[in-house]
Each structure stands twice: as C-alpha cells, then as structure tokens.
N, C-alpha and C positions, 0 to 999 in steps of 0.2 A: 603442460611446458618442461615439466624437471624430470617425467621419465623420458624423451626426448633428449636432455641433455643429456643422462644419464646412459641412455642406449649409444649417444652418439661416443661417447668417452670409451667406452667399454669396444667399440668397435674401432678408434682410433688405436687403443692398447694392443686390440689383437691383429691389429695390420701391421701395428709396429714390431709386436714379439713374432711374428713371423718372418719379416725384414730380416728380422736381426738373428732368427734362427737359420734361416736361407743365406744369411752372408757368411757364418761362421764353418759353415761345412764348406770341409776344400774339394774342390774338385779334383781327381785324378787329371794327372796331365797328360792329355793325348797323346802325345808321342812315345811317354813310356808305358803308356800301356799298349798302344799298338806295339812294341818292341817286343813288352815281355810275351805279347801273344804269337810275336813270329817266331821269338825265340821256344817256346813251348811248343812248337809246329817243328821245330827242328829235327833234324835221323838224331842226334847227338840225346836231344829231350825225350824221342821216343823210344831210344834203345831200352832203357830200363824197363818202360812198360811192354812193350815187347817181349823182351825176354820173361817176363811173368807171364805174360800170355802163351809162349811155344815153349814149353820146358822142354829142354833138349831130348832130342831121341836118342833110345839105345835100343838095344838088341829085343824083339818083341817077344820076350820071355817073362810067366810070371812071379809074382815073390819068390815061389820054392825052386826056380830056374827052369821048371818046365816052362813049354812054347803052349799051353793052353790045349791040347788035346786031350 
C-alpha cells in the first residue's frame, strides 16, 4: 500500500511541475509575430540582403586593370 501512495504522490508532483512550467512560458503574441514576419518580407528589409548578395557591377577588368586576356 505504501509504494502505491508514494507513486501517486510522485505522479501528482510531476504533473503539478509540468503545469507550472507550461504556465510560466510566455507564448508570443500571434499578431506581433505575424507582423514581424511580414515586415521581414518587405522590400526595405530585403534590400540590405540583396545588396550583399549582388555586389555592384563595375567594369569587367582584373585587379591589374587588364581585361583578362
């Protein structure tokens, strides 16, 4: 009988701990999260990344001024 009571107490303590831990987590605001994602897709947000990916095109010359021939 005693082992059953101990097991029941352990289960109750674990369940309470899980409920308390889940309640303390702050879930992100769905609307704020959605707006951040939309803002990240905006042209202004992408401009810096696309500028890094596409360096300015200059003349087609080598470092020494030659044209590679």
